mmCIF file of the N, C-alpha and C atoms, coordinates in Angstrom:
data_MODEL
# 
_entry.id   MODEL 
# 
loop_
_atom_site.group_PDB 
_atom_site.id 
_atom_site.type_symbol 
_atom_site.label_atom_id 
_atom_site.label_alt_id 
_atom_site.label_comp_id 
_atom_site.label_asym_id 
_atom_site.label_entity_id 
_atom_site.label_seq_id 
_atom_site.pdbx_PDB_ins_code 
_atom_site.Cartn_x 
_atom_site.Cartn_y 
_atom_site.Cartn_z 
_atom_site.occupancy 
_atom_site.B_iso_or_equiv 
_atom_site.pdbx_formal_charge 
_atom_site.auth_seq_id 
_atom_site.auth_comp_id 
_atom_site.auth_asym_id 
_atom_site.auth_atom_id 
_atom_site.pdbx_PDB_model_num 
ATOM 1   N N  . MET A 1 1  ? 1.587   27.569 -11.204 1.00 0.00 ? 1  MET A N  1 
ATOM 2   C CA . MET A 1 1  ? 0.212   27.346 -11.563 1.00 0.00 ? 1  MET A CA 1 
ATOM 3   C C  . MET A 1 1  ? -0.641  27.562 -10.310 1.00 0.00 ? 1  MET A C  1 
ATOM 4   N N  . ASN A 1 2  ? -1.695  28.338 -10.456 1.00 0.00 ? 2  ASN A N  1 
ATOM 5   C CA . ASN A 1 2  ? -2.560  28.557 -9.296  1.00 0.00 ? 2  ASN A CA 1 
ATOM 6   C C  . ASN A 1 2  ? -3.553  27.402 -9.144  1.00 0.00 ? 2  ASN A C  1 
ATOM 7   N N  . ILE A 1 3  ? -4.249  27.403 -8.050  1.00 0.00 ? 3  ILE A N  1 
ATOM 8   C CA . ILE A 1 3  ? -5.112  26.275 -7.698  1.00 0.00 ? 3  ILE A CA 1 
ATOM 9   C C  . ILE A 1 3  ? -6.295  26.133 -8.655  1.00 0.00 ? 3  ILE A C  1 
ATOM 10  N N  . ILE A 1 4  ? -6.822  27.227 -9.151  1.00 0.00 ? 4  ILE A N  1 
ATOM 11  C CA . ILE A 1 4  ? -7.974  27.165 -10.065 1.00 0.00 ? 4  ILE A CA 1 
ATOM 12  C C  . ILE A 1 4  ? -7.582  26.478 -11.369 1.00 0.00 ? 4  ILE A C  1 
ATOM 13  N N  . LYS A 1 5  ? -6.434  26.852 -11.936 1.00 0.00 ? 5  LYS A N  1 
ATOM 14  C CA . LYS A 1 5  ? -5.971  26.216 -13.170 1.00 0.00 ? 5  LYS A CA 1 
ATOM 15  C C  . LYS A 1 5  ? -5.655  24.744 -12.940 1.00 0.00 ? 5  LYS A C  1 
ATOM 16  N N  . ARG A 1 6  ? -5.135  24.428 -11.764 1.00 0.00 ? 6  ARG A N  1 
ATOM 17  C CA . ARG A 1 6  ? -4.790  23.041 -11.457 1.00 0.00 ? 6  ARG A CA 1 
ATOM 18  C C  . ARG A 1 6  ? -6.046  22.185 -11.348 1.00 0.00 ? 6  ARG A C  1 
ATOM 19  N N  . VAL A 1 7  ? -7.104  22.718 -10.763 1.00 0.00 ? 7  VAL A N  1 
ATOM 20  C CA . VAL A 1 7  ? -8.348  21.953 -10.633 1.00 0.00 ? 7  VAL A CA 1 
ATOM 21  C C  . VAL A 1 7  ? -8.994  21.762 -11.992 1.00 0.00 ? 7  VAL A C  1 
ATOM 22  N N  . LYS A 1 8  ? -8.897  22.755 -12.864 1.00 0.00 ? 8  LYS A N  1 
ATOM 23  C CA . LYS A 1 8  ? -9.520  22.673 -14.181 1.00 0.00 ? 8  LYS A CA 1 
ATOM 24  C C  . LYS A 1 8  ? -8.733  21.809 -15.159 1.00 0.00 ? 8  LYS A C  1 
ATOM 25  N N  . ALA A 1 9  ? -7.455  21.568 -14.906 1.00 0.00 ? 9  ALA A N  1 
ATOM 26  C CA . ALA A 1 9  ? -6.640  20.744 -15.795 1.00 0.00 ? 9  ALA A CA 1 
ATOM 27  C C  . ALA A 1 9  ? -7.106  19.289 -15.718 1.00 0.00 ? 9  ALA A C  1 
ATOM 28  N N  . PRO A 1 10 ? -6.950  18.545 -16.809 1.00 0.00 ? 10 PRO A N  1 
ATOM 29  C CA . PRO A 1 10 ? -7.392  17.149 -16.800 1.00 0.00 ? 10 PRO A CA 1 
ATOM 30  C C  . PRO A 1 10 ? -6.589  16.291 -15.813 1.00 0.00 ? 10 PRO A C  1 
ATOM 31  N N  . THR A 1 11 ? -7.254  15.304 -15.241 1.00 0.00 ? 11 THR A N  1 
ATOM 32  C CA . THR A 1 11 ? -6.631  14.388 -14.292 1.00 0.00 ? 11 THR A CA 1 
ATOM 33  C C  . THR A 1 11 ? -6.269  13.095 -15.023 1.00 0.00 ? 11 THR A C  1 
ATOM 34  N N  . PRO A 1 12 ? -5.055  12.565 -14.822 1.00 0.00 ? 12 PRO A N  1 
ATOM 35  C CA . PRO A 1 12 ? -4.685  11.284 -15.452 1.00 0.00 ? 12 PRO A CA 1 
ATOM 36  C C  . PRO A 1 12 ? -5.593  10.145 -14.984 1.00 0.00 ? 12 PRO A C  1 
ATOM 37  N N  . LYS A 1 13 ? -5.718  9.114  -15.811 1.00 0.00 ? 13 LYS A N  1 
ATOM 38  C CA . LYS A 1 13 ? -6.641  8.018  -15.535 1.00 0.00 ? 13 LYS A CA 1 
ATOM 39  C C  . LYS A 1 13 ? -6.347  7.339  -14.196 1.00 0.00 ? 13 LYS A C  1 
ATOM 40  N N  . PHE A 1 14 ? -5.083  7.082  -13.887 1.00 0.00 ? 14 PHE A N  1 
ATOM 41  C CA . PHE A 1 14 ? -4.720  6.416  -12.642 1.00 0.00 ? 14 PHE A CA 1 
ATOM 42  C C  . PHE A 1 14 ? -5.231  7.192  -11.435 1.00 0.00 ? 14 PHE A C  1 
ATOM 43  N N  . PHE A 1 15 ? -5.109  8.506  -11.479 1.00 0.00 ? 15 PHE A N  1 
ATOM 44  C CA . PHE A 1 15 ? -5.541  9.319  -10.351 1.00 0.00 ? 15 PHE A CA 1 
ATOM 45  C C  . PHE A 1 15 ? -7.060  9.465  -10.296 1.00 0.00 ? 15 PHE A C  1 
ATOM 46  N N  . LYS A 1 16 ? -7.732  9.295  -11.429 1.00 0.00 ? 16 LYS A N  1 
ATOM 47  C CA . LYS A 1 16 ? -9.194  9.251  -11.399 1.00 0.00 ? 16 LYS A CA 1 
ATOM 48  C C  . LYS A 1 16 ? -9.662  8.012  -10.647 1.00 0.00 ? 16 LYS A C  1 
ATOM 49  N N  . VAL A 1 17 ? -8.976  6.892  -10.874 1.00 0.00 ? 17 VAL A N  1 
ATOM 50  C CA . VAL A 1 17 ? -9.315  5.663  -10.160 1.00 0.00 ? 17 VAL A CA 1 
ATOM 51  C C  . VAL A 1 17 ? -9.054  5.851  -8.668  1.00 0.00 ? 17 VAL A C  1 
ATOM 52  N N  . LEU A 1 18 ? -7.895  6.437  -8.312  1.00 0.00 ? 18 LEU A N  1 
ATOM 53  C CA . LEU A 1 18 ? -7.588  6.691  -6.906  1.00 0.00 ? 18 LEU A CA 1 
ATOM 54  C C  . LEU A 1 18 ? -8.606  7.635  -6.273  1.00 0.00 ? 18 LEU A C  1 
ATOM 55  N N  . ARG A 1 19 ? -9.041  8.644  -7.018  1.00 0.00 ? 19 ARG A N  1 
ATOM 56  C CA . ARG A 1 19 ? -10.046 9.577  -6.507  1.00 0.00 ? 19 ARG A CA 1 
ATOM 57  C C  . ARG A 1 19 ? -11.341 8.849  -6.177  1.00 0.00 ? 19 ARG A C  1 
ATOM 58  N N  . ASN A 1 20 ? -11.757 7.949  -7.065  1.00 0.00 ? 20 ASN A N  1 
ATOM 59  C CA . ASN A 1 20 ? -12.986 7.199  -6.826  1.00 0.00 ? 20 ASN A CA 1 
ATOM 60  C C  . ASN A 1 20 ? -12.838 6.260  -5.628  1.00 0.00 ? 20 ASN A C  1 
ATOM 61  N N  . ILE A 1 21 ? -11.673 5.665  -5.479  1.00 0.00 ? 21 ILE A N  1 
ATOM 62  C CA . ILE A 1 21 ? -11.417 4.823  -4.311  1.00 0.00 ? 21 ILE A CA 1 
ATOM 63  C C  . ILE A 1 21 ? -11.482 5.677  -3.045  1.00 0.00 ? 21 ILE A C  1 
ATOM 64  N N  . GLY A 1 22 ? -10.890 6.856  -3.090  1.00 0.00 ? 22 GLY A N  1 
ATOM 65  C CA . GLY A 1 22 ? -10.926 7.757  -1.941  1.00 0.00 ? 22 GLY A CA 1 
ATOM 66  C C  . GLY A 1 22 ? -12.339 8.168  -1.583  1.00 0.00 ? 22 GLY A C  1 
ATOM 67  N N  . LEU A 1 23 ? -13.167 8.431  -2.581  1.00 0.00 ? 23 LEU A N  1 
ATOM 68  C CA . LEU A 1 23 ? -14.566 8.783  -2.320  1.00 0.00 ? 23 LEU A CA 1 
ATOM 69  C C  . LEU A 1 23 ? -15.309 7.618  -1.673  1.00 0.00 ? 23 LEU A C  1 
ATOM 70  N N  . THR A 1 24 ? -15.017 6.410  -2.132  1.00 0.00 ? 24 THR A N  1 
ATOM 71  C CA . THR A 1 24 ? -15.659 5.230  -1.556  1.00 0.00 ? 24 THR A CA 1 
ATOM 72  C C  . THR A 1 24 ? -15.230 5.015  -0.107  1.00 0.00 ? 24 THR A C  1 
ATOM 73  N N  . VAL A 1 25 ? -13.928 5.128  0.145   1.00 0.00 ? 25 VAL A N  1 
ATOM 74  C CA . VAL A 1 25 ? -13.414 4.958  1.508   1.00 0.00 ? 25 VAL A CA 1 
ATOM 75  C C  . VAL A 1 25 ? -14.004 6.034  2.429   1.00 0.00 ? 25 VAL A C  1 
ATOM 76  N N  . GLY A 1 26 ? -14.078 7.249  1.940   1.00 0.00 ? 26 GLY A N  1 
ATOM 77  C CA . GLY A 1 26 ? -14.669 8.333  2.733   1.00 0.00 ? 26 GLY A CA 1 
ATOM 78  C C  . GLY A 1 26 ? -16.138 8.091  3.030   1.00 0.00 ? 26 GLY A C  1 
ATOM 79  N N  . ALA A 1 27 ? -16.861 7.564  2.052   1.00 0.00 ? 27 ALA A N  1 
ATOM 80  C CA . ALA A 1 27 ? -18.280 7.270  2.259   1.00 0.00 ? 27 ALA A CA 1 
ATOM 81  C C  . ALA A 1 27 ? -18.465 6.144  3.277   1.00 0.00 ? 27 ALA A C  1 
ATOM 82  N N  . ILE A 1 28 ? -17.603 5.138  3.229   1.00 0.00 ? 28 ILE A N  1 
ATOM 83  C CA . ILE A 1 28 ? -17.681 4.051  4.214   1.00 0.00 ? 28 ILE A CA 1 
ATOM 84  C C  . ILE A 1 28 ? -17.405 4.604  5.612   1.00 0.00 ? 28 ILE A C  1 
ATOM 85  N N  . GLY A 1 29 ? -16.386 5.446  5.724   1.00 0.00 ? 29 GLY A N  1 
ATOM 86  C CA . GLY A 1 29 ? -16.077 6.054  7.016   1.00 0.00 ? 29 GLY A CA 1 
ATOM 87  C C  . GLY A 1 29 ? -17.220 6.899  7.537   1.00 0.00 ? 29 GLY A C  1 
ATOM 88  N N  . ALA A 1 30 ? -17.831 7.667  6.658   1.00 0.00 ? 30 ALA A N  1 
ATOM 89  C CA . ALA A 1 30 ? -18.964 8.502  7.073   1.00 0.00 ? 30 ALA A CA 1 
ATOM 90  C C  . ALA A 1 30 ? -20.153 7.647  7.486   1.00 0.00 ? 30 ALA A C  1 
ATOM 91  N N  . ALA A 1 31 ? -20.374 6.545  6.797   1.00 0.00 ? 31 ALA A N  1 
ATOM 92  C CA . ALA A 1 31 ? -21.478 5.657  7.166   1.00 0.00 ? 31 ALA A CA 1 
ATOM 93  C C  . ALA A 1 31 ? -21.249 5.030  8.538   1.00 0.00 ? 31 ALA A C  1 
ATOM 94  N N  . ILE A 1 32 ? -20.014 4.679  8.815   1.00 0.00 ? 32 ILE A N  1 
ATOM 95  C CA . ILE A 1 32 ? -19.700 4.124  10.138  1.00 0.00 ? 32 ILE A CA 1 
ATOM 96  C C  . ILE A 1 32 ? -19.924 5.175  11.217  1.00 0.00 ? 32 ILE A C  1 
ATOM 97  N N  . LEU A 1 33 ? -19.479 6.392  10.954  1.00 0.00 ? 33 LEU A N  1 
ATOM 98  C CA . LEU A 1 33 ? -19.606 7.454  11.959  1.00 0.00 ? 33 LEU A CA 1 
ATOM 99  C C  . LEU A 1 33 ? -21.059 7.846  12.222  1.00 0.00 ? 33 LEU A C  1 
ATOM 100 N N  . THR A 1 34 ? -21.890 7.766  11.214  1.00 0.00 ? 34 THR A N  1 
ATOM 101 C CA . THR A 1 34 ? -23.274 8.215  11.366  1.00 0.00 ? 34 THR A CA 1 
ATOM 102 C C  . THR A 1 34 ? -24.255 7.070  11.562  1.00 0.00 ? 34 THR A C  1 
ATOM 103 N N  . SER A 1 35 ? -23.754 5.880  11.882  1.00 0.00 ? 35 SER A N  1 
ATOM 104 C CA . SER A 1 35 ? -24.656 4.733  12.052  1.00 0.00 ? 35 SER A CA 1 
ATOM 105 C C  . SER A 1 35 ? -25.597 4.979  13.238  1.00 0.00 ? 35 SER A C  1 
ATOM 106 N N  . PRO A 1 36 ? -26.843 4.544  13.113  1.00 0.00 ? 36 PRO A N  1 
ATOM 107 C CA . PRO A 1 36 ? -27.828 4.809  14.172  1.00 0.00 ? 36 PRO A CA 1 
ATOM 108 C C  . PRO A 1 36 ? -27.675 3.916  15.405  1.00 0.00 ? 36 PRO A C  1 
ATOM 109 N N  . ILE A 1 37 ? -26.812 2.909  15.327  1.00 0.00 ? 37 ILE A N  1 
ATOM 110 C CA . ILE A 1 37 ? -26.611 2.036  16.485  1.00 0.00 ? 37 ILE A CA 1 
ATOM 111 C C  . ILE A 1 37 ? -25.313 2.398  17.179  1.00 0.00 ? 37 ILE A C  1 
ATOM 112 N N  . VAL A 1 38 ? -25.184 2.012  18.424  1.00 0.00 ? 38 VAL A N  1 
ATOM 113 C CA . VAL A 1 38 ? -23.977 2.300  19.189  1.00 0.00 ? 38 VAL A CA 1 
ATOM 114 C C  . VAL A 1 38 ? -22.908 1.278  18.804  1.00 0.00 ? 38 VAL A C  1 
ATOM 115 N N  . LEU A 1 39 ? -21.776 1.787  18.359  1.00 0.00 ? 39 LEU A N  1 
ATOM 116 C CA . LEU A 1 39 ? -20.659 0.931  17.960  1.00 0.00 ? 39 LEU A CA 1 
ATOM 117 C C  . LEU A 1 39 ? -19.537 1.055  18.978  1.00 0.00 ? 39 LEU A C  1 
ATOM 118 N N  . PRO A 1 40 ? -18.685 0.048  19.063  1.00 0.00 ? 40 PRO A N  1 
ATOM 119 C CA . PRO A 1 40 ? -17.526 0.164  19.953  1.00 0.00 ? 40 PRO A CA 1 
ATOM 120 C C  . PRO A 1 40 ? -16.640 1.348  19.565  1.00 0.00 ? 40 PRO A C  1 
ATOM 121 N N  . ILE A 1 41 ? -15.906 1.858  20.530  1.00 0.00 ? 41 ILE A N  1 
ATOM 122 C CA . ILE A 1 41 ? -15.043 3.016  20.299  1.00 0.00 ? 41 ILE A CA 1 
ATOM 123 C C  . ILE A 1 41 ? -14.032 2.747  19.186  1.00 0.00 ? 41 ILE A C  1 
ATOM 124 N N  . ALA A 1 42 ? -13.481 1.547  19.131  1.00 0.00 ? 42 ALA A N  1 
ATOM 125 C CA . ALA A 1 42 ? -12.478 1.215  18.113  1.00 0.00 ? 42 ALA A CA 1 
ATOM 126 C C  . ALA A 1 42 ? -13.069 1.321  16.705  1.00 0.00 ? 42 ALA A C  1 
ATOM 127 N N  . VAL A 1 43 ? -14.291 0.867  16.539  1.00 0.00 ? 43 VAL A N  1 
ATOM 128 C CA . VAL A 1 43 ? -14.938 0.926  15.222  1.00 0.00 ? 43 VAL A CA 1 
ATOM 129 C C  . VAL A 1 43 ? -15.209 2.383  14.842  1.00 0.00 ? 43 VAL A C  1 
ATOM 130 N N  . SER A 1 44 ? -15.652 3.177  15.789  1.00 0.00 ? 44 SER A N  1 
ATOM 131 C CA . SER A 1 44 ? -15.886 4.597  15.518  1.00 0.00 ? 44 SER A CA 1 
ATOM 132 C C  . SER A 1 44 ? -14.588 5.320  15.172  1.00 0.00 ? 44 SER A C  1 
ATOM 133 N N  . THR A 1 45 ? -13.521 4.964  15.852  1.00 0.00 ? 45 THR A N  1 
ATOM 134 C CA . THR A 1 45 ? -12.224 5.574  15.560  1.00 0.00 ? 45 THR A CA 1 
ATOM 135 C C  . THR A 1 45 ? -11.766 5.217  14.145  1.00 0.00 ? 45 THR A C  1 
ATOM 136 N N  . VAL A 1 46 ? -11.915 3.956  13.779  1.00 0.00 ? 46 VAL A N  1 
ATOM 137 C CA . VAL A 1 46 ? -11.548 3.526  12.424  1.00 0.00 ? 46 VAL A CA 1 
ATOM 138 C C  . VAL A 1 46 ? -12.406 4.256  11.392  1.00 0.00 ? 46 VAL A C  1 
ATOM 139 N N  . GLY A 1 47 ? -13.685 4.451  11.687  1.00 0.00 ? 47 GLY A N  1 
ATOM 140 C CA . GLY A 1 47 ? -14.553 5.190  10.779  1.00 0.00 ? 47 GLY A CA 1 
ATOM 141 C C  . GLY A 1 47 ? -14.075 6.618  10.565  1.00 0.00 ? 47 GLY A C  1 
ATOM 142 N N  . GLY A 1 48 ? -13.615 7.256  11.623  1.00 0.00 ? 48 GLY A N  1 
ATOM 143 C CA . GLY A 1 48 ? -13.073 8.608  11.500  1.00 0.00 ? 48 GLY A CA 1 
ATOM 144 C C  . GLY A 1 48 ? -11.820 8.646  10.656  1.00 0.00 ? 48 GLY A C  1 
ATOM 145 N N  . TYR A 1 49 ? -10.940 7.676  10.882  1.00 0.00 ? 49 TYR A N  1 
ATOM 146 C CA . TYR A 1 49 ? -9.710  7.606  10.079  1.00 0.00 ? 49 TYR A CA 1 
ATOM 147 C C  . TYR A 1 49 ? -10.018 7.335  8.608   1.00 0.00 ? 49 TYR A C  1 
ATOM 148 N N  . LEU A 1 50 ? -10.983 6.479  8.349   1.00 0.00 ? 50 LEU A N  1 
ATOM 149 C CA . LEU A 1 50 ? -11.362 6.197  6.961   1.00 0.00 ? 50 LEU A CA 1 
ATOM 150 C C  . LEU A 1 50 ? -11.930 7.442  6.283   1.00 0.00 ? 50 LEU A C  1 
ATOM 151 N N  . ALA A 1 51 ? -12.743 8.190  6.992   1.00 0.00 ? 51 ALA A N  1 
ATOM 152 C CA . ALA A 1 51 ? -13.328 9.401  6.409   1.00 0.00 ? 51 ALA A CA 1 
ATOM 153 C C  . ALA A 1 51 ? -12.241 10.423 6.069   1.00 0.00 ? 51 ALA A C  1 
ATOM 154 N N  . VAL A 1 52 ? -11.303 10.605 6.971   1.00 0.00 ? 52 VAL A N  1 
ATOM 155 C CA . VAL A 1 52 ? -10.221 11.570 6.719   1.00 0.00 ? 52 VAL A CA 1 
ATOM 156 C C  . VAL A 1 52 ? -9.318  11.088 5.592   1.00 0.00 ? 52 VAL A C  1 
ATOM 157 N N  . ALA A 1 53 ? -8.940  9.816  5.631   1.00 0.00 ? 53 ALA A N  1 
ATOM 158 C CA . ALA A 1 53 ? -8.047  9.276  4.599   1.00 0.00 ? 53 ALA A CA 1 
ATOM 159 C C  . ALA A 1 53 ? -8.710  9.343  3.220   1.00 0.00 ? 53 ALA A C  1 
ATOM 160 N N  . GLY A 1 54 ? -9.992  9.039  3.150   1.00 0.00 ? 54 GLY A N  1 
ATOM 161 C CA . GLY A 1 54 ? -10.703 9.114  1.875   1.00 0.00 ? 54 GLY A CA 1 
ATOM 162 C C  . GLY A 1 54 ? -10.784 10.535 1.341   1.00 0.00 ? 54 GLY A C  1 
ATOM 163 N N  . GLY A 1 55 ? -11.013 11.483 2.224   1.00 0.00 ? 55 GLY A N  1 
ATOM 164 C CA . GLY A 1 55 ? -11.061 12.889 1.797   1.00 0.00 ? 55 GLY A CA 1 
ATOM 165 C C  . GLY A 1 55 ? -9.717  13.388 1.298   1.00 0.00 ? 55 GLY A C  1 
ATOM 166 N N  . VAL A 1 56 ? -8.665  13.033 2.002   1.00 0.00 ? 56 VAL A N  1 
ATOM 167 C CA . VAL A 1 56 ? -7.324  13.458 1.579   1.00 0.00 ? 56 VAL A CA 1 
ATOM 168 C C  . VAL A 1 56 ? -6.949  12.803 0.256   1.00 0.00 ? 56 VAL A C  1 
ATOM 169 N N  . LEU A 1 57 ? -7.192  11.506 0.130   1.00 0.00 ? 57 LEU A N  1 
ATOM 170 C CA . LEU A 1 57 ? -6.868  10.796 -1.111  1.00 0.00 ? 57 LEU A CA 1 
ATOM 171 C C  . LEU A 1 57 ? -7.622  11.384 -2.297  1.00 0.00 ? 57 LEU A C  1 
ATOM 172 N N  . SER A 1 58 ? -8.883  11.687 -2.114  1.00 0.00 ? 58 SER A N  1 
ATOM 173 C CA . SER A 1 58 ? -9.681  12.269 -3.196  1.00 0.00 ? 58 SER A CA 1 
ATOM 174 C C  . SER A 1 58 ? -9.182  13.660 -3.578  1.00 0.00 ? 58 SER A C  1 
ATOM 175 N N  . ALA A 1 59 ? -8.875  14.474 -2.588  1.00 0.00 ? 59 ALA A N  1 
ATOM 176 C CA . ALA A 1 59 ? -8.423  15.837 -2.872  1.00 0.00 ? 59 ALA A CA 1 
ATOM 177 C C  . ALA A 1 59 ? -7.077  15.845 -3.590  1.00 0.00 ? 59 ALA A C  1 
ATOM 178 N N  . ILE A 1 60 ? -6.140  15.056 -3.107  1.00 0.00 ? 60 ILE A N  1 
ATOM 179 C CA . ILE A 1 60 ? -4.822  15.015 -3.737  1.00 0.00 ? 60 ILE A CA 1 
ATOM 180 C C  . ILE A 1 60 ? -4.916  14.447 -5.148  1.00 0.00 ? 60 ILE A C  1 
ATOM 181 N N  . SER A 1 61 ? -5.722  13.408 -5.329  1.00 0.00 ? 61 SER A N  1 
ATOM 182 C CA . SER A 1 61 ? -5.861  12.811 -6.656  1.00 0.00 ? 61 SER A CA 1 
ATOM 183 C C  . SER A 1 61 ? -6.507  13.771 -7.640  1.00 0.00 ? 61 SER A C  1 
ATOM 184 N N  . GLN A 1 62 ? -7.440  14.581 -7.193  1.00 0.00 ? 62 GLN A N  1 
ATOM 185 C CA . GLN A 1 62 ? -8.100  15.534 -8.079  1.00 0.00 ? 62 GLN A CA 1 
ATOM 186 C C  . GLN A 1 62 ? -7.151  16.635 -8.528  1.00 0.00 ? 62 GLN A C  1 
ATOM 187 N N  . LEU A 1 63 ? -6.210  17.004 -7.696  1.00 0.00 ? 63 LEU A N  1 
ATOM 188 C CA . LEU A 1 63 ? -5.292  18.098 -8.021  1.00 0.00 ? 63 LEU A CA 1 
ATOM 189 C C  . LEU A 1 63 ? -4.054  17.646 -8.787  1.00 0.00 ? 63 LEU A C  1 
ATOM 190 N N  . THR A 1 64 ? -3.931  16.364 -9.065  1.00 0.00 ? 64 THR A N  1 
ATOM 191 C CA . THR A 1 64 ? -2.756  15.849 -9.754  1.00 0.00 ? 64 THR A CA 1 
ATOM 192 C C  . THR A 1 64 ? -2.912  16.009 -11.258 1.00 0.00 ? 64 THR A C  1 
ATOM 193 N N  . THR A 1 65 ? -1.868  16.523 -11.905 1.00 0.00 ? 65 THR A N  1 
ATOM 194 C CA . THR A 1 65 ? -1.818  16.636 -13.355 1.00 0.00 ? 65 THR A CA 1 
ATOM 195 C C  . THR A 1 65 ? -0.441  16.210 -13.823 1.00 0.00 ? 65 THR A C  1 
ATOM 196 N N  . THR A 1 66 ? -0.309  15.943 -15.099 1.00 0.00 ? 66 THR A N  1 
ATOM 197 C CA . THR A 1 66 ? 1.009   15.650 -15.654 1.00 0.00 ? 66 THR A CA 1 
ATOM 198 C C  . THR A 1 66 ? 1.589   16.926 -16.227 1.00 0.00 ? 66 THR A C  1 
ATOM 199 N N  . SER A 1 67 ? 2.881   16.981 -16.343 1.00 0.00 ? 67 SER A N  1 
ATOM 200 C CA . SER A 1 67 ? 3.517   18.201 -16.848 1.00 0.00 ? 67 SER A CA 1 
ATOM 201 C C  . SER A 1 67 ? 3.138   18.466 -18.302 1.00 0.00 ? 67 SER A C  1 
ATOM 202 N N  . GLN A 1 68 ? 2.892   17.418 -19.088 1.00 0.00 ? 68 GLN A N  1 
ATOM 203 C CA . GLN A 1 68 ? 2.493   17.612 -20.479 1.00 0.00 ? 68 GLN A CA 1 
ATOM 204 C C  . GLN A 1 68 ? 1.100   18.236 -20.547 1.00 0.00 ? 68 GLN A C  1 
ATOM 205 N N  . GLU A 1 69 ? 0.187   17.755 -19.726 1.00 0.00 ? 69 GLU A N  1 
ATOM 206 C CA . GLU A 1 69 ? -1.171  18.305 -19.737 1.00 0.00 ? 69 GLU A CA 1 
ATOM 207 C C  . GLU A 1 69 ? -1.189  19.728 -19.210 1.00 0.00 ? 69 GLU A C  1 
ATOM 208 N N  . VAL A 1 70 ? -0.338  20.025 -18.255 1.00 0.00 ? 70 VAL A N  1 
ATOM 209 C CA . VAL A 1 70 ? -0.263  21.374 -17.711 1.00 0.00 ? 70 VAL A CA 1 
ATOM 210 C C  . VAL A 1 70 ? 0.222   22.332 -18.782 1.00 0.00 ? 70 VAL A C  1 
ATOM 211 N N  . SER A 1 71 ? 1.245   21.935 -19.522 1.00 0.00 ? 71 SER A N  1 
ATOM 212 C CA . SER A 1 71 ? 1.791   22.842 -20.525 1.00 0.00 ? 71 SER A CA 1 
ATOM 213 C C  . SER A 1 71 ? 0.809   23.094 -21.664 1.00 0.00 ? 71 SER A C  1 
ATOM 214 N N  . LYS A 1 72 ? -0.097  22.151 -21.945 1.00 0.00 ? 72 LYS A N  1 
ATOM 215 C CA . LYS A 1 72 ? -1.094  22.365 -22.983 1.00 0.00 ? 72 LYS A CA 1 
ATOM 216 C C  . LYS A 1 72 ? -2.180  23.337 -22.541 1.00 0.00 ? 72 LYS A C  1 
ATOM 217 N N  . HIS A 1 73 ? -2.522  23.313 -21.253 1.00 0.00 ? 73 HIS A N  1 
ATOM 218 C CA . HIS A 1 73 ? -3.661  24.089 -20.783 1.00 0.00 ? 73 HIS A CA 1 
ATOM 219 C C  . HIS A 1 73 ? -3.279  25.395 -20.109 1.00 0.00 ? 73 HIS A C  1 
ATOM 220 N N  . VAL A 1 74 ? -2.021  25.559 -19.785 1.00 0.00 ? 74 VAL A N  1 
ATOM 221 C CA . VAL A 1 74 ? -1.583  26.763 -19.103 1.00 0.00 ? 74 VAL A CA 1 
ATOM 222 C C  . VAL A 1 74 ? -0.581  27.479 -20.002 1.00 0.00 ? 74 VAL A C  1 
ATOM 223 N N  . PRO A 1 75 ? -0.905  28.674 -20.455 1.00 0.00 ? 75 PRO A N  1 
ATOM 224 C CA . PRO A 1 75 ? -0.026  29.348 -21.408 1.00 0.00 ? 75 PRO A CA 1 
ATOM 225 C C  . PRO A 1 75 ? 1.342   29.725 -20.823 1.00 0.00 ? 75 PRO A C  1 
ATOM 226 N N  . ASP A 1 76 ? 1.465   29.941 -19.519 1.00 0.00 ? 76 ASP A N  1 
ATOM 227 C CA . ASP A 1 76 ? 2.725   30.366 -18.963 1.00 0.00 ? 76 ASP A CA 1 
ATOM 228 C C  . ASP A 1 76 ? 3.532   29.219 -18.349 1.00 0.00 ? 76 ASP A C  1 
ATOM 229 N N  . ALA A 1 77 ? 3.170   27.948 -18.609 1.00 0.00 ? 77 ALA A N  1 
ATOM 230 C CA . ALA A 1 77 ? 3.906   26.812 -18.038 1.00 0.00 ? 77 ALA A CA 1 
ATOM 231 C C  . ALA A 1 77 ? 5.208   26.606 -18.793 1.00 0.00 ? 77 ALA A C  1 
ATOM 232 N N  . LYS A 1 78 ? 6.262   26.310 -18.055 1.00 0.00 ? 78 LYS A N  1 
ATOM 233 C CA . LYS A 1 78 ? 7.564   26.045 -18.659 1.00 0.00 ? 78 LYS A CA 1 
ATOM 234 C C  . LYS A 1 78 ? 7.623   24.604 -19.128 1.00 0.00 ? 78 LYS A C  1 
ATOM 235 N N  . GLN A 1 79 ? 8.285   24.391 -20.244 1.00 0.00 ? 79 GLN A N  1 
ATOM 236 C CA . GLN A 1 79 ? 8.359   23.029 -20.798 1.00 0.00 ? 79 GLN A CA 1 
ATOM 237 C C  . GLN A 1 79 ? 9.722   22.437 -20.570 1.00 0.00 ? 79 GLN A C  1 
# 
């Protein structure tokens, strides 16, 4: 399955929840990184890690499908 078909396939409910959590974590990290006040280095580092972790979690969760849903939406999927 190519990436376009995988993105267009429906995402299971559990991974939709994880995607939303990832978006929230990424937004918190971005807010920490772009804060107008000077923060300690440790807080800025944690903000960077949160932004990256949230982006990865959201991307992986969006690309997750079940084999049953894939076979319904992709004509050449093996069952």
